[in-house]
C-alpha positions as protocol buffer text, in pm:
chain_id: "A"
residue {
  index: 1
  type: MET
  ca { x: 13983 y: 6380 z: 11293 }
}
residue {
  index: 2
  type: THR
  ca { x: 13711 y: 6122 z: 11335 }
}
residue {
  index: 3
  type: THR
  ca { x: 13455 y: 6125 z: 11055 }
}
residue {
  index: 4
  type: THR
  ca { x: 13124 y: 5952 z: 11007 }
}
residue {
  index: 5
  type: SER
  ca { x: 12930 y: 5888 z: 10689 }
}
residue {
  index: 6
  type: SER
  ca { x: 12608 y: 6023 z: 10838 }
}
residue {
  index: 7
  type: ARG
  ca { x: 12772 y: 6356 z: 10920 }
}
residue {
  index: 8
  type: ARG
  ca { x: 12906 y: 6393 z: 10566 }
}
residue {
  index: 9
  type: PHE
  ca { x: 12616 y: 6260 z: 10364 }
}
residue {
  index: 10
  type: GLY
  ca { x: 12313 y: 6253 z: 10593 }
}
residue {
  index: 11
  type: ALA
  ca { x: 12157 y: 6547 z: 10414 }
}
residue {
  index: 12
  type: ILE
  ca { x: 12083 y: 6309 z: 10124 }
}
residue {
  index: 13
  type: ASN
  ca { x: 11837 y: 6118 z: 10342 }
}
residue {
  index: 14
  type: ARG
  ca { x: 11652 y: 6436 z: 10425 }
}
residue {
  index: 15
  type: LEU
  ca { x: 11588 y: 6482 z: 10054 }
}
residue {
  index: 16
  type: TYR
  ca { x: 11525 y: 6128 z: 9934 }
}
residue {
  index: 17
  type: GLY
  ca { x: 11434 y: 5925 z: 10243 }
}
residue {
  index: 18
  type: SER
  ca { x: 11605 y: 5710 z: 10504 }
}
residue {
  index: 19
  type: GLN
  ca { x: 11756 y: 5457 z: 10262 }
}
residue {
  index: 20
  type: ALA
  ca { x: 11905 y: 5699 z: 10009 }
}
residue {
  index: 21
  type: GLU
  ca { x: 12247 y: 5735 z: 10169 }
}
residue {
  index: 22
  type: ALA
  ca { x: 12291 y: 5358 z: 10196 }
}
residue {
  index: 23
  type: ARG
  ca { x: 12182 y: 5299 z: 9837 }
}
residue {
  index: 24
  type: LEU
  ca { x: 12423 y: 5559 z: 9702 }
}
residue {
  index: 25
  type: ALA
  ca { x: 12704 y: 5419 z: 9917 }
}
residue {
  index: 26
  type: GLN
  ca { x: 12652 y: 5083 z: 9745 }
}
residue {
  index: 27
  type: ALA
  ca { x: 12629 y: 5231 z: 9394 }
}
residue {
  index: 28
  type: HIS
  ca { x: 12894 y: 5203 z: 9125 }
}
residue {
  index: 29
  type: ILE
  ca { x: 12905 y: 5482 z: 8865 }
}
residue {
  index: 30
  type: MET
  ca { x: 13152 y: 5490 z: 8578 }
}
residue {
  index: 31
  type: VAL
  ca { x: 13255 y: 5820 z: 8416 }
}
residue {
  index: 32
  type: ALA
  ca { x: 13441 y: 5823 z: 8085 }
}
residue {
  index: 33
  type: GLY
  ca { x: 13625 y: 6147 z: 8017 }
}
residue {
  index: 34
  type: ILE
  ca { x: 13756 y: 6340 z: 8320 }
}
residue {
  index: 35
  type: GLY
  ca { x: 13765 y: 6684 z: 8161 }
}
residue {
  index: 36
  type: GLY
  ca { x: 13560 y: 7001 z: 8172 }
}
residue {
  index: 37
  type: VAL
  ca { x: 13234 y: 6809 z: 8213 }
}
residue {
  index: 38
  type: GLY
  ca { x: 13341 y: 6475 z: 8360 }
}
residue {
  index: 39
  type: SER
  ca { x: 13555 y: 6614 z: 8643 }
}
residue {
  index: 40
  type: TRP
  ca { x: 13263 y: 6816 z: 8782 }
}
residue {
  index: 41
  type: CYS
  ca { x: 13032 y: 6518 z: 8745 }
}
residue {
  index: 42
  type: VAL
  ca { x: 13271 y: 6300 z: 8944 }
}
residue {
  index: 43
  type: GLU
  ca { x: 13306 y: 6565 z: 9215 }
}
residue {
  index: 44
  type: ALA
  ca { x: 12929 y: 6589 z: 9255 }
}
residue {
  index: 45
  type: LEU
  ca { x: 12891 y: 6212 z: 9273 }
}
residue {
  index: 46
  type: ALA
  ca { x: 13157 y: 6185 z: 9544 }
}
residue {
  index: 47
  type: ARG
  ca { x: 13000 y: 6466 z: 9745 }
}
residue {
  index: 48
  type: SER
  ca { x: 12666 y: 6285 z: 9718 }
}
residue {
  index: 49
  type: GLY
  ca { x: 12807 y: 5977 z: 9887 }
}
residue {
  index: 50
  type: VAL
  ca { x: 12838 y: 5745 z: 9587 }
}
residue {
  index: 51
  type: GLY
  ca { x: 13051 y: 5462 z: 9720 }
}
residue {
  index: 52
  type: ARG
  ca { x: 13232 y: 5344 z: 9409 }
}
residue {
  index: 53
  type: LEU
  ca { x: 13351 y: 5544 z: 9109 }
}
residue {
  index: 54
  type: THR
  ca { x: 13541 y: 5428 z: 8803 }
}
residue {
  index: 55
  type: LEU
  ca { x: 13728 y: 5704 z: 8618 }
}
residue {
  index: 56
  type: ILE
  ca { x: 13836 y: 5651 z: 8256 }
}
residue {
  index: 57
  type: ASP
  ca { x: 14082 y: 5887 z: 8088 }
}
residue {
  index: 58
  type: MET
  ca { x: 14439 y: 5868 z: 7959 }
}
residue {
  index: 59
  type: ASP
  ca { x: 14505 y: 6241 z: 7939 }
}
residue {
  index: 60
  type: HIS
  ca { x: 14728 y: 6452 z: 8163 }
}
residue {
  index: 61
  type: LEU
  ca { x: 14656 y: 6794 z: 8305 }
}
residue {
  index: 62
  type: ALA
  ca { x: 14776 y: 7086 z: 8095 }
}
residue {
  index: 63
  type: GLU
  ca { x: 14774 y: 7460 z: 8151 }
}
residue {
  index: 64
  type: SER
  ca { x: 14500 y: 7499 z: 7890 }
}
residue {
  index: 65
  type: ASN
  ca { x: 14271 y: 7288 z: 8113 }
}
residue {
  index: 66
  type: ILE
  ca { x: 14276 y: 7536 z: 8402 }
}
residue {
  index: 67
  type: ASN
  ca { x: 13982 y: 7744 z: 8278 }
}
residue {
  index: 68
  type: ARG
  ca { x: 13731 y: 7459 z: 8305 }
}
residue {
  index: 69
  type: GLN
  ca { x: 13864 y: 7134 z: 8457 }
}
residue {
  index: 70
  type: LEU
  ca { x: 13828 y: 7081 z: 8830 }
}
residue {
  index: 71
  type: PRO
  ca { x: 14162 y: 6916 z: 8916 }
}
residue {
  index: 72
  type: ALA
  ca { x: 14369 y: 7147 z: 8692 }
}
residue {
  index: 73
  type: LEU
  ca { x: 14586 y: 7368 z: 8914 }
}
residue {
  index: 74
  type: SER
  ca { x: 14937 y: 7504 z: 8890 }
}
residue {
  index: 75
  type: SER
  ca { x: 15037 y: 7236 z: 9140 }
}
residue {
  index: 76
  type: THR
  ca { x: 14885 y: 6947 z: 8940 }
}
residue {
  index: 77
  type: LEU
  ca { x: 15001 y: 7023 z: 8586 }
}
residue {
  index: 78
  type: GLY
  ca { x: 15146 y: 6712 z: 8422 }
}
residue {
  index: 79
  type: GLN
  ca { x: 14962 y: 6471 z: 8650 }
}
residue {
  index: 80
  type: ALA
  ca { x: 14729 y: 6207 z: 8509 }
}
residue {
  index: 81
  type: LYS
  ca { x: 14374 y: 6339 z: 8526 }
}
residue {
  index: 82
  type: VAL
  ca { x: 14238 y: 6021 z: 8682 }
}
residue {
  index: 83
  type: GLN
  ca { x: 14503 y: 6022 z: 8956 }
}
residue {
  index: 84
  type: ALA
  ca { x: 14463 y: 6391 z: 9040 }
}
residue {
  index: 85
  type: MET
  ca { x: 14089 y: 6344 z: 9060 }
}
residue {
  index: 86
  type: ALA
  ca { x: 14121 y: 6030 z: 9271 }
}
residue {
  index: 87
  type: ASP
  ca { x: 14338 y: 6212 z: 9526 }
}
residue {
  index: 88
  type: ARG
  ca { x: 14068 y: 6476 z: 9558 }
}
residue {
  index: 89
  type: LEU
  ca { x: 13786 y: 6221 z: 9590 }
}
residue {
  index: 90
  type: LEU
  ca { x: 13960 y: 6039 z: 9874 }
}
residue {
  index: 91
  type: ASP
  ca { x: 13993 y: 6371 z: 10055 }
}
residue {
  index: 92
  type: ILE
  ca { x: 13616 y: 6420 z: 10017 }
}
residue {
  index: 93
  type: ASN
  ca { x: 13531 y: 6067 z: 10130 }
}
residue {
  index: 94
  type: PRO
  ca { x: 13811 y: 5843 z: 10266 }
}
residue {
  index: 95
  type: SER
  ca { x: 13578 y: 5542 z: 10235 }
}
residue {
  index: 96
  type: ILE
  ca { x: 13514 y: 5579 z: 9863 }
}
residue {
  index: 97
  type: GLN
  ca { x: 13639 y: 5312 z: 9621 }
}
residue {
  index: 98
  type: VAL
  ca { x: 13801 y: 5471 z: 9317 }
}
residue {
  index: 99
  type: ASN
  ca { x: 13895 y: 5255 z: 9019 }
}
residue {
  index: 100
  type: LEU
  ca { x: 14134 y: 5423 z: 8776 }
}
residue {
  index: 101
  type: ILE
  ca { x: 14142 y: 5329 z: 8409 }
}
residue {
  index: 102
  type: ASP
  ca { x: 14442 y: 5509 z: 8259 }
}
residue {
  index: 103
  type: ASP
  ca { x: 14316 y: 5463 z: 7904 }
}
residue {
  index: 104
  type: PHE
  ca { x: 14066 y: 5602 z: 7655 }
}
residue {
  index: 105
  type: ILE
  ca { x: 13746 y: 5407 z: 7597 }
}
residue {
  index: 106
  type: GLY
  ca { x: 13664 y: 5296 z: 7245 }
}
residue {
  index: 107
  type: PRO
  ca { x: 13544 y: 5008 z: 7030 }
}
residue {
  index: 108
  type: GLU
  ca { x: 13841 y: 4790 z: 7121 }
}
residue {
  index: 109
  type: ASN
  ca { x: 13790 y: 4798 z: 7500 }
}
residue {
  index: 110
  type: ALA
  ca { x: 13437 y: 4919 z: 7577 }
}
residue {
  index: 111
  type: ARG
  ca { x: 13295 y: 4570 z: 7625 }
}
residue {
  index: 112
  type: ALA
  ca { x: 13573 y: 4467 z: 7863 }
}
residue {
  index: 113
  type: LEU
  ca { x: 13542 y: 4788 z: 8067 }
}
residue {
  index: 114
  type: LEU
  ca { x: 13165 y: 4760 z: 8095 }
}
residue {
  index: 115
  type: HIS
  ca { x: 13198 y: 4401 z: 8213 }
}
residue {
  index: 116
  type: ALA
  ca { x: 13224 y: 4564 z: 8557 }
}
residue {
  index: 117
  type: GLN
  ca { x: 12848 y: 4631 z: 8524 }
}
residue {
  index: 118
  type: PRO
  ca { x: 12826 y: 4982 z: 8673 }
}
residue {
  index: 119
  type: ASP
  ca { x: 12485 y: 5100 z: 8785 }
}
residue {
  index: 120
  type: VAL
  ca { x: 12522 y: 5401 z: 8553 }
}
residue {
  index: 121
  type: LEU
  ca { x: 12770 y: 5499 z: 8282 }
}
residue {
  index: 122
  type: VAL
  ca { x: 12830 y: 5868 z: 8211 }
}
residue {
  index: 123
  type: ASP
  ca { x: 12983 y: 5952 z: 7874 }
}
residue {
  index: 124
  type: ALA
  ca { x: 13168 y: 6284 z: 7907 }
}
residue {
  index: 125
  type: THR
  ca { x: 13392 y: 6228 z: 7604 }
}
residue {
  index: 126
  type: ASP
  ca { x: 13385 y: 6415 z: 7276 }
}
residue {
  index: 127
  type: HIS
  ca { x: 13529 y: 6148 z: 7046 }
}
residue {
  index: 128
  type: MET
  ca { x: 13277 y: 5987 z: 6812 }
}
residue {
  index: 129
  type: SER
  ca { x: 13408 y: 5631 z: 6817 }
}
residue {
  index: 130
  type: ALA
  ca { x: 13402 y: 5636 z: 7198 }
}
residue {
  index: 131
  type: LYS
  ca { x: 13044 y: 5757 z: 7206 }
}
residue {
  index: 132
  type: VAL
  ca { x: 12924 y: 5499 z: 6954 }
}
residue {
  index: 133
  type: ALA
  ca { x: 13102 y: 5219 z: 7139 }
}
residue {
  index: 134
  type: MET
  ca { x: 12948 y: 5317 z: 7473 }
}
residue {
  index: 135
  type: VAL
  ca { x: 12598 y: 5343 z: 7328 }
}
residue {
  index: 136
  type: LEU
  ca { x: 12622 y: 5000 z: 7168 }
}
residue {
  index: 137
  type: GLU
  ca { x: 12785 y: 4820 z: 7461 }
}
residue {
  index: 138
  type: ALA
  ca { x: 12566 y: 4984 z: 7725 }
}
residue {
  index: 139
  type: ARG
  ca { x: 12255 y: 4887 z: 7531 }
}
residue {
  index: 140
  type: SER
  ca { x: 12379 y: 4529 z: 7495 }
}
residue {
  index: 141
  type: ALA
  ca { x: 12464 y: 4504 z: 7867 }
}
residue {
  index: 142
  type: ARG
  ca { x: 12150 y: 4697 z: 7974 }
}
residue {
  index: 143
  type: ILE
  ca { x: 12352 y: 4957 z: 8161 }
}
residue {
  index: 144
  type: PRO
  ca { x: 12188 y: 5300 z: 8198 }
}
residue {
  index: 145
  type: LEU
  ca { x: 12389 y: 5549 z: 7994 }
}
residue {
  index: 146
  type: ILE
  ca { x: 12395 y: 5930 z: 8005 }
}
residue {
  index: 147
  type: VAL
  ca { x: 12558 y: 6088 z: 7699 }
}
residue {
  index: 148
  type: CYS
  ca { x: 12689 y: 6444 z: 7733 }
}
residue {
  index: 149
  type: GLY
  ca { x: 12685 y: 6660 z: 7425 }
}
residue {
  index: 150
  type: ALA
  ca { x: 12925 y: 6940 z: 7337 }
}
residue {
  index: 151
  type: ALA
  ca { x: 12996 y: 7220 z: 7585 }
}
residue {
  index: 152
  type: GLY
  ca { x: 13258 y: 7394 z: 7373 }
}
residue {
  index: 153
  type: GLY
  ca { x: 13138 y: 7712 z: 7205 }
}
residue {
  index: 154
  type: LYS
  ca { x: 12843 y: 7747 z: 7443 }
}
residue {
  index: 155
  type: THR
  ca { x: 12784 y: 8034 z: 7687 }
}
residue {
  index: 156
  type: ASN
  ca { x: 12433 y: 7983 z: 7827 }
}
residue {
  index: 157
  type: ALA
  ca { x: 12405 y: 7716 z: 8096 }
}
residue {
  index: 158
  type: LEU
  ca { x: 12035 y: 7799 z: 8129 }
}
residue {
  index: 159
  type: ALA
  ca { x: 11990 y: 7643 z: 7785 }
}
residue {
  index: 160
  type: LEU
  ca { x: 12087 y: 7297 z: 7915 }
}
residue {
  index: 161
  type: ARG
  ca { x: 11836 y: 7030 z: 7815 }
}
residue {
  index: 162
  type: GLN
  ca { x: 11797 y: 6661 z: 7883 }
}
residue {
  index: 163
  type: GLY
  ca { x: 11610 y: 6405 z: 7677 }
}
residue {
  index: 164
  type: ASP
  ca { x: 11641 y: 6145 z: 7404 }
}
residue {
  index: 165
  type: LEU
  ca { x: 11910 y: 6171 z: 7137 }
}
residue {
  index: 166
  type: ALA
  ca { x: 11642 y: 6187 z: 6870 }
}
residue {
  index: 167
  type: HIS
  ca { x: 11523 y: 6521 z: 7007 }
}
residue {
  index: 168
  type: SER
  ca { x: 11856 y: 6697 z: 7071 }
}
residue {
  index: 169
  type: THR
  ca { x: 11924 y: 7019 z: 6881 }
}
residue {
  index: 170
  type: HIS
  ca { x: 12205 y: 7275 z: 6834 }
}
residue {
  index: 171
  type: ASP
  ca { x: 12470 y: 7009 z: 6890 }
}
residue {
  index: 172
  type: ALA
  ca { x: 12685 y: 6893 z: 6598 }
}
residue {
  index: 173
  type: LEU
  ca { x: 12847 y: 6618 z: 6806 }
}
residue {
  index: 174
  type: LEU
  ca { x: 12515 y: 6460 z: 6897 }
}
residue {
  index: 175
  type: ALA
  ca { x: 12387 y: 6508 z: 6542 }
}
residue {
  index: 176
  type: ARG
  ca { x: 12681 y: 6304 z: 6412 }
}
residue {
  index: 177
  type: LEU
  ca { x: 12618 y: 6040 z: 6677 }
}
residue {
  index: 178
  type: ARG
  ca { x: 12250 y: 6024 z: 6586 }
}
residue {
  index: 179
  type: HIS
  ca { x: 12330 y: 5993 z: 6214 }
}
residue {
  index: 180
  type: GLN
  ca { x: 12586 y: 5718 z: 6266 }
}
residue {
  index: 181
  type: LEU
  ca { x: 12362 y: 5513 z: 6497 }
}
residue {
  index: 182
  type: ARG
  ca { x: 12073 y: 5533 z: 6250 }
}
residue {
  index: 183
  type: ARG
  ca { x: 12278 y: 5466 z: 5939 }
}
residue {
  index: 184
  type: GLN
  ca { x: 12513 y: 5197 z: 6066 }
}
residue {
  index: 185
  type: HIS
  ca { x: 12342 y: 5037 z: 6367 }
}
residue {
  index: 186
  type: GLY
  ca { x: 11970 y: 5030 z: 6290 }
}
residue {
  index: 187
  type: PHE
  ca { x: 11846 y: 5285 z: 6545 }
}
residue {
  index: 188
  type: ALA
  ca { x: 11498 y: 5430 z: 6494 }
}
residue {
  index: 189
  type: LYS
  ca { x: 11464 y: 5684 z: 6211 }
}
residue {
  index: 190
  type: PRO
  ca { x: 11198 y: 5950 z: 6150 }
}
residue {
  index: 191
  type: LYS
  ca { x: 10909 y: 5832 z: 5936 }
}
residue {
  index: 192
  type: ALA
  ca { x: 10856 y: 5969 z: 5588 }
}
residue {
  index: 193
  type: ASP
  ca { x: 10532 y: 6126 z: 5709 }
}
residue {
  index: 194
  type: LYS
  ca { x: 10650 y: 6461 z: 5844 }
}
residue {
  index: 195
  type: LYS
  ca { x: 10343 y: 6486 z: 6067 }
}
residue {
  index: 196
  type: SER
  ca { x: 10449 y: 6180 z: 6266 }
}
residue {
  index: 197
  type: ARG
  ca { x: 10644 y: 6228 z: 6586 }
}
residue {
  index: 198
  type: VAL
  ca { x: 11015 y: 6151 z: 6569 }
}
residue {
  index: 199
  type: PRO
  ca { x: 11062 y: 5813 z: 6740 }
}
residue {
  index: 200
  type: LYS
  ca { x: 11291 y: 5795 z: 7038 }
}
residue {
  index: 201
  type: MET
  ca { x: 11624 y: 5619 z: 6999 }
}
residue {
  index: 202
  type: GLY
  ca { x: 11658 y: 5509 z: 7360 }
}
residue {
  index: 203
  type: VAL
  ca { x: 11976 y: 5711 z: 7421 }
}
residue {
  index: 204
  type: SER
  ca { x: 11960 y: 5961 z: 7710 }
}
residue {
  index: 205
  type: CYS
  ca { x: 12146 y: 6285 z: 7641 }
}
residue {
  index: 206
  type: LEU
  ca { x: 12234 y: 6628 z: 7774 }
}
residue {
  index: 207
  type: TRP
  ca { x: 12287 y: 6922 z: 7540 }
}
residue {
  index: 208
  type: VAL
  ca { x: 12297 y: 7301 z: 7535 }
}
residue {
  index: 209
  type: GLU
  ca { x: 12018 y: 7434 z: 7313 }
}
residue {
  index: 210
  type: GLN
  ca { x: 12226 y: 7721 z: 7182 }
}
residue {
  index: 211
  type: ALA
  ca { x: 12418 y: 7773 z: 6859 }
}
residue {
  index: 212
  type: ALA
  ca { x: 12792 y: 7730 z: 6910 }
}
residue {
  index: 213
  type: THR
  ca { x: 12996 y: 8049 z: 6905 }
}
residue {
  index: 214
  type: GLN
  ca { x: 13277 y: 8025 z: 6653 }
}
residue {
  index: 215
  type: PRO
  ca { x: 13628 y: 8107 z: 6783 }
}
residue {
  index: 216
  type: ALA
  ca { x: 13672 y: 8486 z: 6786 }
}
residue {
  index: 217
  type: THR
  ca { x: 14047 y: 8468 z: 6722 }
}
residue {
  index: 218
  type: SER
  ca { x: 14289 y: 8212 z: 6590 }
}
residue {
  index: 219
  type: THR
  ca { x: 14503 y: 8029 z: 6841 }
}
residue {
  index: 220
  type: SER
  ca { x: 14870 y: 7940 z: 6823 }
}
residue {
  index: 221
  type: CYS
  ca { x: 14848 y: 7626 z: 7033 }
}
residue {
  index: 222
  type: ALA
  ca { x: 14878 y: 7294 z: 6856 }
}
residue {
  index: 223
  type: PRO
  ca { x: 14576 y: 7062 z: 6842 }
}
residue {
  index: 224
  type: ALA
  ca { x: 14563 y: 6809 z: 7121 }
}
residue {
  index: 225
  type: THR
  ca { x: 14722 y: 6479 z: 7021 }
}
residue {
  index: 226
  type: ALA
  ca { x: 14493 y: 6277 z: 7248 }
}
residue {
  index: 227
  type: PRO
  ca { x: 14177 y: 6145 z: 7080 }
}
residue {
  index: 228
  type: GLN
  ca { x: 13953 y: 6271 z: 7358 }
}
residue {
  index: 229
  type: GLY
  ca { x: 13919 y: 6608 z: 7527 }
}
residue {
  index: 230
  type: LEU
  ca { x: 13841 y: 6964 z: 7427 }
}
residue {
  index: 231
  type: SER
  ca { x: 14136 y: 7084 z: 7222 }
}
residue {
  index: 232
  type: CYS
  ca { x: 14254 y: 7437 z: 7291 }
}
residue {
  index: 233
  type: ALA
  ca { x: 14264 y: 7482 z: 6912 }
}
residue {
  index: 234
  type: GLY
  ca { x: 13889 y: 7426 z: 6886 }
}
residue {
  index: 235
  type: TYR
  ca { x: 13593 y: 7611 z: 7032 }
}
residue {
  index: 236
  type: GLY
  ca { x: 13625 y: 7838 z: 7330 }
}
residue {
  index: 237
  type: SER
  ca { x: 13495 y: 7706 z: 7661 }
}
residue {
  index: 238
  type: LEU
  ca { x: 13358 y: 7827 z: 7993 }
}
residue {
  index: 239
  type: VAL
  ca { x: 13349 y: 7652 z: 8327 }
}
residue {
  index: 240
  type: THR
  ca { x: 13009 y: 7816 z: 8377 }
}
residue {
  index: 241
  type: VAL
  ca { x: 12879 y: 7578 z: 8109 }
}
residue {
  index: 242
  type: THR
  ca { x: 13098 y: 7269 z: 8144 }
}
residue {
  index: 243
  type: ALA
  ca { x: 13046 y: 7245 z: 8521 }
}
residue {
  index: 244
  type: PRO
  ca { x: 12664 y: 7273 z: 8510 }
}
residue {
  index: 245
  type: MET
  ca { x: 12653 y: 7003 z: 8243 }
}
residue {
  index: 246
  type: GLY
  ca { x: 12865 y: 6778 z: 8464 }
}
residue {
  index: 247
  type: MET
  ca { x: 12649 y: 6853 z: 8766 }
}
residue {
  index: 248
  type: LEU
  ca { x: 12331 y: 6775 z: 8572 }
}
residue {
  index: 249
  type: ALA
  ca { x: 12481 y: 6446 z: 8454 }
}
residue {
  index: 250
  type: ALA
  ca { x: 12557 y: 6361 z: 8817 }
}
residue {
  index: 251
  type: GLN
  ca { x: 12204 y: 6448 z: 8925 }
}
residue {
  index: 252
  type: TRP
  ca { x: 12060 y: 6230 z: 8651 }
}
residue {
  index: 253
  type: ALA
  ca { x: 12288 y: 5943 z: 8756 }
}
residue {
  index: 254
  type: ILE
  ca { x: 12186 y: 5981 z: 9121 }
}
residue {
  index: 255
  type: ASP
  ca { x: 11818 y: 5982 z: 9029 }
}
residue {
  index: 256
  type: THR
  ca { x: 11872 y: 5670 z: 8818 }
}
residue {
  index: 257
  type: VAL
  ca { x: 12034 y: 5488 z: 9108 }
}
residue {
  index: 258
  type: LEU
  ca { x: 11766 y: 5587 z: 9358 }
}
residue {
  index: 259
  type: LYS
  ca { x: 11480 y: 5500 z: 9125 }
}
residue {
  index: 260
  type: GLY
  ca { x: 11634 y: 5167 z: 9023 }
}
């Protein structure tokens, strides 16, 4: 079947103007963590005509991923997440360039990976050292970064918020990130005067402004051995929260590209 880019992605121009499709086709967006949030983000970016995507993850699809991760199917169990997702993306857009990094991002490789200078980096990981490394390296390289907070334990997608890390609430993962950046890396701290506004830290984040629901029952599955990903032994999770967070991250990335 003959396909054309304008037939697949022309609707973007009707929203953003005549040059939007071309600008997105030339964009390079990097997504670290292809799980319950990152897989949906990548899907949305591909369906929006983004021409180049770099996927970073070393994990493989497991049965416990099926409730929230886009490429997790009975037929794909055991496959590398990045490869399963790449196969899907090429079916969406045969012209897309997909770079696969079969590794986890962290302090030891973040600088080398970001040397590719993506237009936007989306952090969809939940490992602290990965998040800190991406914040520091993206700031140094002046790469726009979108940090996703925790989706585990959350049930209300309507409580999704976006803003600066300094202003995030109800998110223990982002709270730890904020504390570490302030204590160890000199990021802006609140002033002693409680009447003063909390200064921004310059780190763009997404979070669910809802207290996490503790696991209702214990689980017999062993904790995930991989350093990134939502362990089945941790909080419960819903695709109705992870997917909207991924979609919002994609929208933010698209807006960043088109406004750049």
